[in-house]
C-alpha positions as CSV (number, residue, x, y, z in Angstrom):
1,X,160.2,144.0,-63.8
2,X,161.6,147.4,-64.9
3,X,160.0,149.0,-67.8
4,X,161.9,150.5,-70.8
5,X,159.8,152.3,-73.3
6,X,161.4,153.4,-76.5
7,X,160.6,155.8,-79.4
8,X,162.8,157.2,-82.0
9,X,163.2,160.1,-84.4
10,X,165.8,161.2,-86.9
11,X,164.9,164.8,-86.5
12,X,167.4,167.0,-84.7
13,X,164.6,169.5,-83.9
14,X,162.5,166.7,-82.2
15,X,165.6,165.5,-80.3
16,X,166.2,169.0,-79.0
17,X,162.5,169.2,-78.0
18,X,163.0,166.0,-76.1
19,X,165.9,167.7,-74.2
20,X,163.6,170.7,-73.3
21,X,160.9,168.3,-72.2
22,X,163.1,166.1,-70.0
23,X,164.8,169.2,-68.4
24,X,161.6,171.3,-67.9
25,X,158.5,169.2,-67.8
26,X,156.2,170.8,-65.2
27,X,156.0,169.0,-61.9
28,X,152.8,168.4,-59.9
29,X,150.2,171.1,-60.1
30,X,152.3,172.5,-63.1
31,X,155.1,173.6,-60.8
32,X,158.0,175.0,-62.8
33,X,161.0,172.7,-62.5
34,X,164.4,172.6,-64.0
35,X,166.0,169.2,-63.7
36,X,169.6,168.3,-63.9
37,X,170.8,166.8,-67.1
38,X,173.4,164.1,-67.1
39,X,175.2,161.8,-69.5
40,X,178.2,159.6,-70.0
41,X,180.5,162.1,-68.4
42,X,178.2,163.3,-65.6
43,X,176.3,166.6,-65.3
44,X,175.7,168.6,-68.5
45,X,174.0,171.8,-69.4
46,X,171.3,172.1,-72.0
47,X,173.5,173.7,-74.6
48,X,175.9,170.8,-74.2
49,X,173.0,168.4,-74.9
50,X,172.2,170.4,-78.0
51,X,175.8,170.2,-79.1
52,X,175.7,166.4,-78.7
53,X,172.7,166.4,-81.1
54,X,174.3,168.8,-83.6
55,X,177.5,166.7,-83.6
56,X,175.6,163.4,-84.4
57,X,176.5,161.8,-87.7
58,X,174.1,162.3,-90.6
59,X,171.6,159.4,-90.5
60,X,171.9,158.9,-86.7
61,X,168.8,157.9,-84.9
62,X,167.7,159.7,-81.6
63,X,166.2,157.1,-79.3
64,X,163.9,158.4,-76.5
65,X,163.9,155.9,-73.7
66,X,162.0,156.0,-70.4
67,X,163.6,153.7,-67.8
68,X,161.4,152.9,-64.8
69,X,162.0,150.4,-62.0
70,X,159.0,148.5,-60.8
71,X,157.4,150.8,-58.3
72,X,156.2,147.9,-56.1
73,X,158.8,145.2,-56.3
74,X,162.0,147.3,-56.9
75,X,161.5,150.9,-55.9
76,X,158.7,150.8,-53.3
77,X,160.8,152.9,-50.9
78,X,161.8,155.3,-53.7
79,X,165.4,154.9,-52.7
80,X,167.1,153.3,-55.7
81,X,169.8,155.3,-57.5
82,X,168.2,155.8,-60.8
83,X,171.4,157.1,-62.4
84,X,173.1,153.8,-61.7
85,X,170.3,151.9,-63.3
86,X,170.3,154.2,-66.3
87,X,174.1,153.9,-66.7
88,X,173.9,150.0,-66.7
89,X,171.0,150.1,-69.2
90,X,173.0,152.4,-71.5
91,X,176.1,150.2,-71.1
92,X,174.0,147.3,-72.4
93,X,172.9,149.5,-75.3
94,X,176.6,150.1,-76.2
95,X,177.3,146.4,-76.0
96,X,174.3,145.7,-78.3
97,X,175.4,148.2,-81.0
98,X,179.1,147.5,-80.5
99,X,180.2,151.1,-80.1
100,X,180.0,154.0,-77.6
101,X,176.6,155.7,-77.4
102,X,176.2,159.4,-76.5
103,X,173.2,160.0,-74.2
104,X,171.5,162.6,-72.1
105,X,169.2,161.8,-69.2
106,X,167.1,163.4,-66.5
107,X,165.2,161.9,-63.5
108,X,161.5,162.6,-63.2
109,X,160.5,161.9,-59.6
110,X,158.0,164.7,-59.1
111,X,155.0,164.4,-61.4
112,X,154.0,160.7,-61.4
113,X,153.6,158.1,-58.7
114,X,156.5,156.1,-60.1
115,X,160.0,157.5,-60.5
116,X,161.6,157.2,-63.9
117,X,164.4,158.5,-66.1
118,X,164.0,160.0,-69.6
119,X,167.0,159.3,-71.9
120,X,167.9,160.6,-75.3
121,X,170.5,158.3,-76.9
122,X,172.2,158.9,-80.3
123,X,172.6,155.6,-82.2
124,X,173.9,154.8,-85.6
125,X,171.1,152.7,-87.0
126,X,168.0,151.1,-85.7
127,X,167.5,148.8,-82.7
128,X,165.8,145.4,-82.9
129,X,163.1,144.0,-80.6
130,X,165.9,141.8,-79.1
131,X,167.9,144.9,-78.3
132,X,165.0,146.5,-76.5
133,X,164.3,143.4,-74.6
134,X,168.0,143.3,-73.5
135,X,167.6,146.9,-72.2
136,X,164.6,145.9,-70.2
137,X,166.5,142.9,-68.7
138,X,169.5,145.1,-67.9
139,X,167.3,147.7,-66.2
140,X,165.5,145.0,-64.2
141,X,168.7,143.3,-63.2
142,X,170.3,146.6,-62.1
143,X,167.1,147.5,-60.1
144,X,166.8,144.1,-58.4
145,X,170.5,144.0,-57.6
146,X,170.4,147.4,-56.1
147,X,167.2,146.6,-54.2
148,X,168.9,143.5,-52.7
149,X,172.0,145.4,-51.7
150,X,170.0,148.2,-50.1
151,X,167.8,145.7,-48.2
152,X,170.8,143.8,-47.0
153,X,172.5,147.0,-45.8
154,X,169.3,148.1,-44.0
155,X,169.1,144.7,-42.3
156,X,172.7,144.9,-41.2
157,X,172.2,148.4,-39.8
158,X,169.1,147.2,-37.9
159,X,171.0,144.2,-36.5
160,X,173.8,146.5,-35.4
161,X,171.4,148.9,-33.7
162,X,169.8,146.0,-31.9
163,X,173.2,144.7,-30.7
164,X,174.2,148.2,-29.4
165,X,170.8,148.6,-27.6
166,X,171.2,145.1,-26.0
167,X,174.8,145.9,-24.9
168,X,173.7,149.3,-23.5
169,X,170.9,147.6,-21.6
170,X,173.3,145.1,-20.0
171,X,175.4,148.1,-18.7
172,X,172.2,149.5,-17.1
173,X,171.6,146.4,-15.1
């Protein structure tokens, strides 16, 4: 089961600190890293993320999510497309709140044994426990679907390689 952790703040300063963290958290052995930020419309620069925060309506809540597929059952090969999982999770958030949600995310795959995505989402109002459980279900479903698709593609490739090898062996006889 994927994990979705959530915290929130109404402080624009804390939201901007989150952007700095998700973009620049040191990697293993404190290596300096600058991660790519992305959002609803693809790649974005840090100043664009700050503009998103500054443009948020008064009273908006800045949710800080960590989305992480299960490192054993879903992402053991570390080959899932975390952006796709994040987008599906954020789509579920939009469905739950009934309106578009602006968000910024960065993948962290370099400092922990499990890959994960940090997301800052701007929401009008609070989320309920049911909302958060729906996000976890969405992340899990997206992870498991992707895992199944990748495994099936891998199996099909293996079968094709075996078929070609068998055919080539017949020509050598």
